N, C-alpha and C positions, 0 to 999 in steps of 0.2 A: 730197073736199077741193080737187079741181080747181075753179077759180071761185072758191072762198072768200077772203074777204078778212083781213088781219091788219095787225100794226102792227111796224115794225122796233124791236127793241131792242137789237140789236146790228149796227153797222154790216156793210153786204152790199156787196162789192167784190172786185177781183183780188186775188188771194194771200189774201183773209180767209174766215173763214167766219163767217157771221153767225148771227143768232138773231131769230125772227119768233115773237110770241105770236098765236095763233089761237084763238077760239071753238070749243070744242069740248065736247059734250055739257053743255051748260049751265055750263061753266066755261071756262078758257082756259089753253092749254098752249104749252109752248116747243118749236120746230121748227128745227132746223140748216137754215140758209138760204143758198142762192148765187143769183147774178143769173142771170134768164132769159136776159138779152142778154151775150154775153162781153164783158167790158171797163166794164161798166157799176157805177156806185157808188150806192148808195142808202143813204142817212144815218139814224140813228136817228129814229123819230117818225115817219116816213113811212107812209102807208098804201099797202099793197100786193094784189097777186091773187095767188093760186097759179095758175102755168102747168103746172106737174109735181109728181108726188108720188111718192117713193121710200119705201117703209115701211121701216122702221118710223116715223122721225123726221127725213126730208130731204125740202125743198120748194126749187122754183125758183120766184123771183116776179119780176114785174115792179111797176114803181110804177103805182099807179090812176090818177095825174094827169100821166103822160106822161113 
């Protein structure tokens, strides 16, 4: 999972549990998402990369475009 890209479908940010869709096994699955950098806000539609994965469905993400 680490290094895979996804798209934010629910805003990620302080005090929020966001959502990211990631391509997995030929389909797309939703994961709960938190920002890898504390305090960062990532809006819906942003392409992100997974920096950390905590099974079964939690990821920490950073924007691909900085």
